[in-house]
C-alpha positions in Angstrom: 110.4 74.4 108.4 106.7 75.2 109.3 107.3 74.1 112.9 110.2 76.5 113.1 108.1 79.4 111.9 105.1 78.6 114.0 106.0 77.2 117.4 103.4 74.9 119.1 100.5 77.0 120.4 101.2 79.9 118.0 99.1 80.7 115.0 100.3 82.0 111.6 99.6 85.7 111.2 98.2 85.5 107.7 94.6 84.5 108.5 94.3 87.1 111.3 95.8 89.8 109.1 93.3 88.9 106.3 90.4 89.1 108.8 91.6 92.3 110.3 92.1 94.0 106.9 88.6 93.0 105.8 86.9 94.2 109.0 88.8 97.5 109.0 87.8 98.0 105.3 84.2 97.4 106.1 84.1 99.6 109.2 85.8 102.5 107.3 83.3 102.1 104.5 80.3 102.1 106.8 81.4 105.3 108.4 80.6 107.3 105.3 77.1 105.9 105.0 76.0 108.3 107.8 76.7 111.3 105.5 73.2 111.6 104.0 71.6 114.8 102.9 67.9 115.2 103.9 65.4 115.2 101.0 65.3 118.8 99.7 62.3 118.4 97.4 61.9 119.4 93.8 61.7 123.1 94.5 65.0 123.3 96.4 67.2 126.3 95.8 70.9 126.6 96.0 70.5 128.3 99.4 68.6 125.2 100.6 71.4 122.9 99.5 74.1 125.0 101.1 72.1 125.1 104.4 71.7 121.3 104.3 75.5 121.0 103.7 76.2 123.2 106.7 73.9 121.1 108.8 75.8 118.1 107.7 79.2 119.6 108.7 79.3 118.1 112.3 78.8 114.6 110.8 81.5 115.2 108.2 84.0 116.3 110.9 83.2 113.2 112.9 83.6 111.0 109.9 87.0 112.7 109.1 88.3 112.2 112.6 87.1 108.6 112.9 88.4 107.7 109.5 91.9 109.0 110.1 92.2 107.7 113.7 91.2 104.2 112.6 93.5 104.4 109.6 96.4 105.3 111.9 95.5 102.3 114.2 95.4 100.0 111.2 98.7 101.2 109.9 100.2 100.7 113.3 98.9 97.2 113.4 100.4 96.4 110.0 103.8 97.7 111.1 103.6 95.7 114.3 102.8 92.5 112.4 105.8 93.0 110.1 107.8 92.3 113.2 106.4 88.8 113.8 106.0 85.5 111.9 103.2 84.2 114.1 100.9 85.1 117.0 100.6 83.7 120.4 97.1 82.6 121.5 96.9 85.6 123.8 97.7 87.9 120.9 95.0 86.3 118.8 92.4 86.8 121.6 93.4 90.4 122.0 93.3 90.9 118.2 89.8 89.5 118.0 88.7 91.6 121.0 90.1 94.7 119.3 88.3 93.8 116.0 85.1 93.5 117.9 85.6 97.1 119.2 86.5 98.3 115.7 83.2 96.8 114.4 81.4 99.1 116.8 83.0 102.3 115.5 80.3 103.0 112.8 77.7 102.9 115.5 79.5 105.1 118.0 80.5 107.5 115.2 76.8 107.7 114.1 75.8 108.3 117.7 78.2 111.2 118.2 77.3 112.6 114.8 73.6 112.8 115.7 74.0 113.7 119.4 77.5 115.2 119.7 76.3 117.8 122.2 75.2 115.2 124.7 77.8 113.8 127.2 76.6 110.2 126.9 77.2 110.1 123.1 80.6 111.7 123.5 81.7 109.4 126.3 80.5 106.3 124.5 82.4 107.3 121.3 85.6 108.0 123.3 85.2 104.8 125.4 84.9 102.8 122.1 88.2 104.3 121.0 89.7 103.7 124.4 88.8 100.0 124.2 90.5 99.7 120.7 93.7 101.4 121.9 93.9 99.5 125.2 93.6 96.1 123.5 96.2 97.2 121.0 98.5 98.2 123.8 98.0 94.8 125.5 98.7 93.1 122.2 102.0 95.1 121.9 102.9 94.2 125.5 102.3 90.5 124.7 104.4 90.8 121.5 107.3 92.3 123.5 107.1 89.4 126.0 107.1 86.7 123.3 110.4 86.9 121.5 109.7 83.5 120.0 107.2 85.1 117.6 109.7 87.8 116.4 111.1 87.5 112.9 114.4 88.9 114.3 115.6 90.5 117.5 113.8 93.9 117.9 116.2 96.9 118.0 116.0 99.1 121.1 114.6 102.1 119.2 111.7 100.0 117.8 111.0 98.7 121.3 110.9 102.3 122.7 108.5 103.4 120.0 106.2 100.5 120.6 106.1 101.2 124.3 105.5 104.9 123.7 102.5 104.2 121.5 101.2 101.7 124.0 101.0 104.5 126.6 100.2 107.5 124.4 97.3 106.1 122.3 95.2 104.9 125.3 96.2 108.1 127.1 94.6 110.3 124.3 91.4 108.2 124.3 91.2 108.2 128.2 91.5 112.0 128.1 88.7 112.1 125.6 86.5 110.0 127.9 87.0 112.4 130.8 86.5 115.5 128.7 83.3 114.0 127.3 81.6 114.6 130.6 82.4 118.3 130.5 82.9 119.3 126.9 80.8 116.9 124.8 81.8 117.0 121.1 84.9 119.0 121.7 86.4 116.1 123.7 87.2 114.4 120.3 90.0 116.9 119.8 91.9 115.0 122.5 92.3 112.1 120.0 93.9 114.2 117.3 97.5 113.6 118.7 97.1 110.0 117.7 97.6 111.0 114.1 101.0 112.5 114.9 102.4 109.9 117.3 105.2 108.1 115.3 104.2 104.5 114.4 107.8 103.4 114.0 111.3 104.4 115.0 113.4 106.5 112.6 116.5 105.3 114.4 
């Protein structure tokens, strides 16, 4: 029975899912550690606190965007893995590569939070997101070309949705990379459509 579920060369998805869930949880938690108020001293007034909170706003916006985009990518991954009973070796390699990119998100988020007005910071952040979405797209492509790992035959609407996301998510991130050279900080808005791209077919 186990050989039927996991053909030779394929790996059961449970271990990779557990690793992925844990790493996403850690990365999402580390994002918020950058939201630190400077020391206001004992004589701080309400006005001082409000000023410090206003100064923190760019970092809060960066945290908000990073959290939700990463959450969307994680949800997409969960839904994709509901379609398979095991992973090919190529899918495992792509998954590990993507997780390596995810582990860098707290760093790139902190970088753009501190220096969001600089093109280098904006481009590095967007390039990090591009690497995550590209490896996800390649993993989806491999999934579609490996029917042996599918739990059941994929309906045409599901295949269309998977393909659409494979193009759309890296497209948003690539646009953010380009815009980062000209509109640092504001280039992150190019990634907002990721939140609204359907993760599964309604058909």
